[in-house]
Structure formats: structure tokens, C-alpha cells
C-alpha positions in Angstrom: 135.3 88.2 129.5 133.6 85.4 131.4 133.9 82.3 129.2 130.8 80.4 130.5 128.4 83.3 131.4 125.3 84.1 129.6 123.5 87.4 129.2 119.8 87.9 128.9 118.0 90.5 126.9 114.3 91.4 127.1 112.7 93.1 124.2 109.2 94.3 125.1 107.8 95.8 121.9 104.5 97.0 120.6 103.4 93.5 119.2 104.9 91.3 121.8 107.7 90.2 124.2 111.0 88.4 123.4 113.6 86.8 125.6 117.0 86.6 124.1 119.8 84.5 125.5 123.4 85.2 124.4 126.5 83.3 125.3 129.9 84.8 126.3 130.8 85.5 122.6 127.6 87.3 121.9 126.0 84.5 120.0 122.2 84.1 120.2 121.5 80.7 121.6 117.9 80.9 122.4 115.0 83.2 121.4 111.4 82.9 122.7 108.5 85.3 122.2 104.9 85.9 123.0 102.4 88.3 121.5 99.9 90.3 123.5 96.5 91.5 122.6 96.0 94.9 120.9 93.1 96.5 122.6 91.4 99.0 120.2 88.0 100.6 120.8 85.6 102.4 118.5 87.4 105.6 119.1 90.6 104.2 117.8 92.2 104.3 121.3 95.0 101.7 121.4 95.9 100.0 124.7 97.8 97.0 126.1 97.0 94.9 129.3 100.0 95.5 131.6 99.4 92.3 133.5 99.6 90.4 130.3 102.8 92.1 129.3 104.4 91.3 132.7 103.2 87.7 132.6 104.6 87.3 129.1 108.0 88.6 130.3 108.2 85.9 132.9 107.0 83.2 130.4 109.5 83.9 127.7 112.2 84.0 130.2 111.0 80.6 131.6 110.9 79.2 128.0 114.4 80.4 127.2 115.8 78.7 130.5 114.0 75.5 129.6 115.5 75.7 126.2 119.0 76.1 127.5 119.2 74.4 130.8 122.8 74.9 131.5 122.1 78.7 131.6 119.9 78.2 134.8 122.7 79.4 137.2 125.0 81.1 134.6 123.1 84.1 133.5 125.2 87.1 134.6 122.8 90.0 133.9 119.8 91.2 132.1 119.2 94.2 129.8 115.8 95.5 129.0 114.7 97.4 125.7 111.1 98.5 125.6 108.5 100.1 123.3 108.8 103.9 123.9 106.1 106.6 124.6 103.7 103.9 125.8 102.7 104.7 129.4 101.8 102.9 132.5 100.0 104.0 135.7 100.4 101.8 138.7 100.4 101.7 142.5 103.6 102.4 144.2 102.9 100.1 147.1 101.5 97.1 145.1 102.8 97.6 141.6 99.3 96.8 140.4 98.1 98.6 137.3 95.6 101.3 137.7 94.7 101.3 133.9 95.7 99.6 130.7 99.0 100.8 129.1 98.3 103.6 126.6 100.2 102.7 123.4 102.4 105.2 121.6 100.2 105.0 118.6 97.2 106.2 120.5 96.1 109.8 119.6 93.8 110.4 122.6 96.1 113.0 123.9 95.5 115.3 120.9 92.5 116.9 122.7 94.8 118.4 125.4 97.7 119.0 122.9 95.3 121.1 120.8 94.2 123.4 123.6 95.3 126.9 123.0 97.4 127.4 126.2 99.3 124.2 125.3 99.8 125.0 121.6 101.3 128.3 122.7 104.1 126.4 124.4 105.2 124.5 121.3 108.5 126.4 121.1 109.2 126.1 124.7 108.6 122.4 124.5 111.0 122.1 121.7 113.7 124.1 123.4 113.6 122.2 126.5 113.0 118.6 125.3 114.1 118.7 121.7 110.7 117.2 120.6 107.9 118.5 118.6 104.6 119.3 120.6 102.7 116.1 119.8 100.3 113.6 121.4 102.8 110.9 120.0 104.9 111.4 123.0 104.1 110.3 126.6 103.1 113.6 128.3 99.5 114.1 127.1 98.8 110.4 127.7 99.7 111.0 131.3 97.5 114.0 131.3 94.6 111.9 130.0 95.1 109.3 132.7 95.1 111.9 135.3 92.0 113.7 134.0 90.0 110.6 133.2 90.8 107.5 135.4 89.3 107.5 138.9 91.9 105.0 140.2 94.7 107.2 139.0 93.2 110.2 140.6 92.9 108.4 143.9 96.4 107.1 143.8 97.5 110.6 143.1 95.7 112.1 146.1 97.2 109.3 148.3 100.8 109.8 147.0 100.7 106.3 145.7 100.8 107.0 142.0 103.6 105.8 139.6 103.6 107.1 136.1 106.3 105.8 133.7 107.0 104.3 130.3 107.1 100.5 130.1 110.6 100.4 131.4 109.8 102.0 134.8 106.8 99.6 135.1 108.8 96.4 134.4 111.8 97.4 136.6 109.4 98.1 139.5 107.6 94.8 138.9 110.7 92.6 138.6 112.2 94.2 141.7 108.9 93.9 143.7 108.8 97.6 144.1 112.4 98.2 145.4 113.4 100.1 142.2 111.4 102.7 140.4 113.9 104.0 137.8 114.2 105.1 134.2 117.0 106.3 132.0 117.6 109.1 129.4 116.7 107.3 126.3 113.2 106.5 127.5 112.7 109.6 129.6 113.7 111.8 126.6 110.6 110.5 124.8 108.1 111.6 127.4 108.2 115.2 126.5 108.9 116.0 130.1 112.7 115.7 130.4 115.1 118.6 130.0 117.5 117.4 127.3 120.4 119.4 128.7 120.1 118.5 132.4 118.6 115.0 131.9 116.2 115.7 134.6 112.4 116.2 134.8 111.4 119.7 133.8 109.1 121.3 136.5 107.5 123.7 134.2 106.5 121.0 131.6 105.4 118.7 134.4 103.1 121.6 135.4 101.9 122.2 131.9 100.8 118.6 131.5 99.6 118.3 135.1 102.1 115.5 136.0 103.2 115.3 139.5 107.0 114.9 139.6 106.7 112.6 142.6 105.0 110.1 140.5 107.8 109.9 137.9 110.7 107.6 138.2 114.3 108.7 139.0 116.5 109.2 135.9 119.7 107.3 136.1 122.4 106.2 133.6 121.3 103.6 130.9 123.9 101.2 132.2 123.0 101.7 135.8 122.3 99.0 138.4 118.4 99.0 138.2 118.0 96.4 140.9 117.9 92.5 141.0 115.5 90.0 139.8 115.1 86.2 139.5 111.9 86.5 137.3 109.6 85.3 140.0 111.8 82.3 140.8 112.4 81.2 137.1 116.2 81.7 137.7 118.3 79.9 140.3 119.4 83.3 141.7 118.8 87.0 141.5 120.7 88.7 138.8 121.4 92.4 138.2 119.5 94.5 135.7 122.4 96.3 134.3 120.8 98.1 131.3 117.5 99.7 130.2 117.0 101.4 126.9 114.3 102.4 124.5 114.0 99.8 121.7 115.0 102.2 118.9 118.1 103.3 120.8 118.8 99.7 121.7 118.8 98.9 118.0 121.3 101.8 117.3 123.6 100.4 120.0 123.2 96.9 118.8 124.3 98.0 115.3 127.4 99.3 116.8 126.5 102.9 115.7 128.8 104.4 118.4 130.2 107.2 116.2 128.7 110.5 115.3 126.9 110.3 111.9 126.1 106.6 111.8 122.4 105.9 110.9 120.0 103.0 111.3 116.3 102.4 110.5 114.2 99.9 112.6 111.2 98.4 110.8 108.8 97.6 113.4 105.1 98.4 113.8 106.4 102.0 113.3 109.8 103.0 112.2 112.6 104.9 114.0 115.1 106.5 111.7 118.0 107.6 113.9 121.5 109.1 113.6 124.2 109.2 116.3 124.6 112.9 116.7 127.5 112.9 119.1 127.8 114.3 122.7 126.1 117.6 122.2 122.4 118.6 121.3 122.2 119.4 117.6 120.0 121.9 116.1 117.6 120.4 113.7 114.8 121.1 111.2 111.2 120.8 112.1 110.0 117.1 111.5 113.2 115.7 113.1 113.7 115.7 116.9 116.5 115.4 119.4 116.6 112.6 121.9 119.1 110.9 124.1 120.6 107.7 122.6 122.1 106.5 125.9 124.1 107.6 128.9 126.9 105.2 129.9 129.4 105.9 132.8 128.1 109.5 133.0 128.7 110.2 129.2 125.8 111.1 127.1 125.2 110.2 123.4 122.5 112.2 121.6 120.5 111.2 118.5 118.6 112.9 115.7 115.4 111.0 115.0 112.3 110.8 112.9 109.5 108.4 113.7 106.8 106.9 111.6 103.5 105.8 113.1 102.7 102.9 110.6 105.7 101.2 109.0 105.5 97.3 109.0 102.3 97.8 111.0 100.7 98.5 107.7 101.3 94.8 106.7 99.4 93.7 109.9 96.6 96.0 108.8 96.5 94.4 105.4 96.3 91.0 107.0 94.1 91.4 110.1 91.8 94.2 109.1 91.5 94.4 105.4 92.1 90.6 105.1 93.9 91.0 101.7 96.6 88.6 102.8 96.9 85.6 105.0 100.6 86.2 106.1 103.2 88.8 105.8 105.3 86.5 103.6 102.8 86.9 100.7 103.5 90.6 100.3 106.8 90.2 98.5 105.4 87.8 95.9 102.4 90.1 95.4 104.5 93.3 95.1 106.8 91.7 92.5 103.8 90.5 90.5 102.0 93.9 90.5 101.5 95.8 87.2 104.3 98.3 86.8 102.0 100.8 85.1 99.7 101.1 88.0 100.1 104.4 89.9 98.2 104.1 93.1 99.7 105.3 96.3 98.8 104.2 99.9 99.2 106.9 102.6 99.1 104.8 105.8 97.9 107.5 108.2 95.8 105.1 110.3 96.5 107.1 113.4 97.8 110.3 111.8 101.2 110.9 110.3 104.4 111.1 112.4 107.6 112.6 111.1 108.1 114.8 109.2 104.4 115.9 109.3 103.2 115.4 112.8 99.6 115.7 111.9 97.1 113.7 113.8 94.1 114.7 111.7 95.3 112.9 108.5 93.7 109.6 107.8 94.7 106.6 105.7 94.0 107.0 102.0 94.6 105.3 98.7 95.0 107.7 95.7 95.4 107.0 91.9 93.4 103.8 91.6 92.4 102.6 88.1 91.1 99.4 86.5 94.8 98.4 86.7 94.6 98.4 90.4 94.1 95.0 92.2 95.1 93.5 95.5 98.7 93.1 94.1 98.9 96.8 93.4 97.5 97.8 96.8 100.0 95.6 98.6 102.9 97.0 96.6 101.7 100.5 97.4 101.5 99.7 101.1 105.1 98.4 101.0 106.3 101.4 99.0 104.7 103.6 101.6 107.1 102.4 104.1 110.1 103.2 101.9 108.7 106.6 101.0 108.1 107.6 104.6 111.6 106.5 105.7 113.2 108.4 102.8 111.4 111.6 103.7 112.9 111.4 107.2 116.4 110.4 106.1 116.5 113.3 103.9 115.5 115.7 106.8 118.1 114.2 109.1 120.8 114.6 106.5 119.7 118.2 106.0 119.7 118.7 109.8 123.2 117.1 110.2 124.6 119.1 107.3 126.1 115.8 105.8 125.0 113.0 103.4 124.1 109.6 104.7 126.4 107.1 103.0 125.1 103.9 104.5 121.8 102.8 106.2 121.9 100.1 108.8 118.6 98.3 109.0 116.8 95.9 111.3 113.4 94.7 112.3 111.0 92.0 111.0 110.2 93.7 107.7 113.9 93.5 106.6 113.1 89.9 105.5 111.2 91.4 102.7 113.6 91.7 99.8 111.3 93.8 97.7 111.0 96.4 100.4 114.7 96.5 101.2 115.6 97.0 97.4 112.9 99.6 97.2 114.2 101.4 100.2 117.7 101.4 98.7 116.5 102.8 95.5 114.4 105.7 97.1 117.1 106.6 99.7 119.8 106.3 97.1 122.2 104.7 99.6 123.3 101.1 100.3 121.4 99.2 103.0 123.3 97.0 105.3 121.4 94.1 107.1 123.4 92.4 109.9 123.3 88.7 110.6 121.9 89.4 114.1 118.4 90.8 113.3 117.1 91.1 116.9 118.9 94.3 117.4 116.9 96.0 120.2 117.2 93.1 122.5 120.8 92.6 121.4 121.7 96.2 122.2 120.2 96.0 125.6 122.1 92.6 126.2 125.3 94.0 124.9 125.1 97.1 127.3 124.3 94.9 130.3 126.9 92.4 129.4 129.6 95.1 129.0 128.6 96.6 132.4 128.8 93.1 134.0 132.2 92.5 132.3 131.0 89.5 130.3 131.9 91.5 127.1 134.2 94.2 126.2 133.8 97.0 123.7 135.7 94.7 121.3 132.5 92.8 120.7 131.3 95.5 118.3 134.1 94.6 115.9 132.6 91.1 115.5 129.4 92.3 113.8 128.8 90.5 110.4 126.8 91.7 107.5 124.1 89.2 106.2 123.2 91.0 103.0 123.6 94.4 101.3 121.2 96.2 98.9 122.5 98.8 96.5 120.4 101.3 94.7 119.6 100.4 91.0 116.5 102.4 90.1 117.1 105.2 87.6 117.1 108.8 89.0 114.2 109.8 86.8 112.0 106.9 87.8 112.9 107.4 91.5 112.0 111.1 91.3 108.8 110.4 89.5 107.6 108.0 92.2 108.7 110.4 95.0 106.8 113.4 93.4 103.7 111.1 93.2 104.0 110.2 96.8 104.3 113.8 98.0 101.2 114.7 96.0 99.3 111.9 97.6 100.4 112.9 101.1 99.4 116.5 100.4 96.0 115.4 99.2 95.5 113.2 102.3 96.4 116.2 104.6 94.0 118.5 102.8 91.3 115.8 102.9 91.7 115.7 106.7 91.3 119.3 107.4 
């Protein structure tokens, strides 16, 4: 271990970008973040400005270095975690975006996914990629760009097109075009990568009209991705020694390195993920296979279910419905809600993810009465997060053929004690919340730091638990609430038909 070195983590998420600076013991010494604009049109299309995202990456690194001046020449490496399934199209020669990023939440790819010749390939897609055929993943977003954006078509014709998730874009920009690379945790979420070979599938690229030459090379997650000084912010160029999807980064940050360990990340959406070992597992529909990471040539696979709107529903309550002024209010309101109210909030604002994978469902509130006020609606929204996570946990447990005994949790919504206790009650397992809550960026930094020999694998033994929640709701009450939730979801699906 290098006693005076620092390791930088970049966490580029749906809502914003964070720079995290860790010392040689793995302690977080500085954290800076910036939000970026959510661009939503009247069709419900969701986009991000790629230029804004890149400028924010540079700005947060600059802020971290200003906050810890002694790190200026002592940062040994950087690891990058990114929002997954969000896609970028940019010029290979200039790295300039050809269109806004299309965000993972955006359902515009559903039109192509629902074409008969594509639907007929659902089993083929699942066999090759481990994923359900869905517009949630990257492939149909690429198709939309190729079909609808003139600049993308022109770059394609001129062999100047780059298509990637956010990791490939940032790596290309940070290295000034010297590296255009991705790794298996992100590539496995495109619906274009063969889960067994860890290479692009030619037949699926053909199905989605994606030119293989426009895609980044797939390398190990702890590969050397190139060098960067963040546009002169650092005193020297440093190696990018890790890239990883944010959910897999969180699993790694939790130290879930053994088969059977599980975590849930409560972000805009939620990823419920189990380390499934070094082979691809068979799984029930509603749960998908992905790659956790590939380090030193060794692959770790995961079973995963993804929820479109998890903590993002809290932002919806605040920004769109204007029921609350801050996320902090939700806990107090939920605790003050009438226990006799039976309303359910189905947060299908852009369809339902796992285990339903139904883009036609729309958000709904069922069971309202004169007892239902703002407090009860807020509580129902929080409960919907726990209900969805529980549905996926149960499917993952069935797929794995074993009970889940502990759930590791992370993400901003874990600060909500009401939500965490409710989750423990519905899932019927203890929840463990680590003292380090920035798990995605932490995981990327750990992976890079181990590669750079700043850390050793022993660092995983140092993790401390900040709090633990144990189930306390009666079996009867829990089952009654879950039954009501499933009735509400069924009604929402039927309404959307």
C-alpha cells in the first residue's frame, strides 16, 4: 500500500455527478457533486446534455482538488462508475456529441422493440445476453438514434460514429480520443453483448441496426483505460484503472465478492443484485443475468432486477406534484399518516421494470378514501419502493434456489428510516447500511486503487456497518399489505392495456 497516495472516484449518475477522494486507508476525505438538467419533452422522452455532464465531471474534480490541495500531485488513479443503459452518440474524431444522451428511463425504443420481427427474437435475446427483450436496455435507443438523427446517420456513413453508454463517452473525452473502451458490466446492459464470450453479438447488432465498428472495445473492468489530467486540473496525467456500472460498483463497494451476497441501491431507480459466481445462472423471467465485473481475466456474474422509479418517485412528489418541499419531509409525513388508510401508489411513470417489464403501464393511485391526504399519498409512494424491491428479491431468491439472509443497502434514500424499516418488514430480512454510503463511486475507486496497488484486497475487511434494521411487522399484516400491492399493480396493468 502507498501510504500518502489518494484515489479518485467518479460517480456519474442519473441525477448528477460526484467526485470522491479517498486516502490510502480508504477513508473519504472529500466529496463534491453537481446536478445536471433532466430534459423531458411532451412525449415523456428523457435526455441529458452530454456536454453538461462532461463539464460537470471536470468541475467536481476541480472542486475536490481545491478542497484537498495536498492531493494535487498525489492522486494515483481514478475509477469511474456510471449510470447504465443511458446511451451516447458522438464523433470519433472530435468526441463532440451528435445528440443528447438518451436516458435509461426513456421508453422511446418501445416502438422498435414491439415490431413483430423483433418480438420474435425475445428468446434469442435472452439466450445470448441474459436480458429480457426491453426498451429499458441500450440497444433500441441506439436504433432510434440511427433511424432518427441526421448527424448520427452522417457520422455512420463517414465511419466517424461512436455509440456507447456513458462510460465509453467519458473515457474517450477524458483521453482526448485516444481510448474508446468499455467493460463487461456496462456492455452486458446494452442487450448487444454475448454473456458467455463477453464480446459484441453480430446477430444482435444486425437485429438492432447497430454497426459493430461504432461500438467500443470490451476490456476487463480493471483495465488501463488510458490517462487523463482532467483538462489540466491535476498536476499530472493519471491512469484510469477501473470502469464499472454504478450498480455493480455498489456491489463491489459493499464487498459482496462471494456468491449469494445481495445488495439494493436506492437511487432514481433501484438495482437489486446478487453475486451469482463465475458462471451464468438460469433464472426466472423478471430477473436477468449480467456481468458484475471482470478482473484479471476472471468474470463474476450477477442476477439482477431493476426498478424504473425507486427514490425517483420522491423527486416526482417534490418537483412535479409539489406535495413536498424536500425529501426530508417524507419520513415525518409517512409516520404521521393514518394507519387505517389503504391507498396504494403504483409508480409506473415510465412503465414498470422488473419483474413486469411492461412499458404500457402508467402511474396510478388506488384505494383512495376520505382518509387519504397528502400524508397517506407520501407514505404510499415510499411503500411502493419497498414493495417493488421485495418483489424482485423474492424472484432472485427463487432463481438462486436459496433464501436471502441479509440485504446490504446503499443510496440516498437509505437516510429515510421509515423506508428502511418498511423494507426490512416486507422483505423479512435484516438490512445492513454501511458507514460509507457512496458505494458506487467507492466501488470504482476501490477497484482502481487495488489495480494501482494503493490498496490490497484486505481493505474489504475494514467495512463498518452504520446501522441495521430488523423485521418487526407481523406476518399477517405484511401479507395483507403485499396482497393489496399486487392487486393494485394488476389493476394498473389492466388499465394500461
